[in-house]
N, C-alpha and C positions, 0 to 999 in steps of 0.2 A: 378657735379657728387660728388666732394668731400664734398661740403657743405650739400648735402643730407645725405651722410653717417655720417658725424659729427652730424647732427641734429638727425638722427635715434638713433646714440650711446647716445646722450644727453637725448632724449626721454626714452630710456631703463634705463639709469642711474637714472634718476629722478623717474621712475616707481619703480625700485629696491629700492631706498631710501624710498620711500613711503611705499613700502610693509614692509621692515625692521622696519620702525618707528611704523607701526600697530601691530607688533608681541607682544605677552604678556611680561609684564615686570617681571613676576614672573614664576617659574616653581616649580612642585612638582612631585616627583617620590615616589612610594610606592609599596611594595611587601610584602606578608604574607605567613607563612607557619606553620602547625601544627606539634609540636614536642612531642614525647612520653618521655617527661621529665618535673618534676616539674618547676613552675615558679621560685623557689628559685634557681635551679641548672642552668636554662638558665641565669637568672639575673646574678648570680656569674660569669658565663663565659663572658658574654657580658660587665660586669661592670670593669672587670681586664684587662687592656691593655697588660699584659704578655700573656694572651690567644689569643689575637687577631691573631698573625700569624697562629695559628693552624686551623682557620677557615676562614681567610680573603680570598676573590676571588683573590686578587692582590698578595698575596705572592708567588705563584707559577709562576707568570710571570716574576719575578726577584728573584730567589733564593739568589743572592748576595746583595739584597737590604739591606741597613744599617738602622737600626732603634734605637731609643732612647725612652726608657720609664721611666717616671718620678718616683720619690719615694715620696709618695706612688703611686702604680700603679692604683689605682681606687679611686672614690670619686670626688666630685667637685674640679676642678683645675688640676686634673690628665691629664698628656699629653703623646701623642704618636706621634713621628715624625719619617718621613722616608725620604730617599734618595735613587733613584734607576735609572733603565734605562728608556728609553723613553716610555716604556709602563705604569710605575707607577709614573714617575715624582718625585717631592718633595713637602712635605707638612707637615701639623701639625693638630692633632686632640686634642681638649681640652673638657673635661667633664664640662658641663655647670649645669647639673641636674642629680641627682642620688637619685631615690626613690625606694629602695629595696621592694618587688621583682618585681615591675612592670614598671619601666621607667628608661631609661638613655637617656639624650640629650647630643649632643656634637656641638661644633664649629668645622667646617671643613674648613681648609684654605690650598687651592692649592697655591703652589709658583711657580712651574715649571710643565708642559710646558707653562702654562698660569695662571696668578693670578686670583683667585676667592674665594669667601667665601660663605659657605652654613651651614644651620642648618640641622644636621641628628638626628635620634632618633630611639629608639627601645621601642615599647610598648609590654609588655608581659602580657597576659591574661590567667588565669586557663582555661583550656578546659577538665574539668573533673578532677579525683583525681590525676593523675600522667601524665597530659599532658598540654601543654601550646600552645597557639597561639601567634606567634611572628610576629610583623609588624616592618620593617625596612623602614623608610621615609627619604626623603631629600627635603628641601626647599630652593630656593635661588632666587636671583634677576638676571635679564638680562640687561646688559647696551647694548649700540648700537652694539657692536661687538658680545655679546651673542645672541642678536636677530638675527643678520646676520647668525651666526653660526647655530641657530635653524632653519633656512630655508632649510639647507642641511643636518643636523644632528638632529635627534629627541632625546632629552635628556631622555625621559622616555624609549625609547627603548634602548638606549645606556647605560645608568646606571642601568636601570631595570634588564638587563640580568646580570648584575654584582651583584645586590642584589639577585636575584635568585639563583645564584651559591652560594653566601655567605651564604644564609639561608639553603641551601641544605647541606653545608660544617658544618654549625653550628648545624644543625639537626643530622649528623652523629656523630659529636663530643660529643654533650650532650647525646645522646642516648648510646653511646659505653664507656664513660669514665666519671670519676668524675673530675671536676676542683680542682685546687689547694685549700687548706685550706687558 
């Protein structure tokens, strides 16, 4: 009887490992939202890390989060680092591309609760004279543990909700105030 149970467990384990191994090696998350603000205004807000806490979906999850913004706070090489509670963890963003008024790309490094690296970006396209379509995206790779995690948690649903909230916050911010000069 014990041999049958062990054999069944081994079969289940091997099947699980095969399923994990066949999971996608990469992921892509993307959300878009139209905003009643010109591309220049949206770009200025996104490109300046000093503005990020004003619209970030993670800022309200830990109001005591410690952040560090580089000098200068925008442009290629600018950084934003954070350390917070279990809901926000610890990490760092570095601007890798900045093309006014249409694109910002960042390298996103999570340190805690688990280490991973992804590429995030914002594409801003004019949508009329005083409006913009903003697309926030993230691309990353899945190691074996990431693939196993993906069986139980859908990255698109999990991060996508945060992107949706962040874009709504950004929309409110750019439509109601002017970014710093």
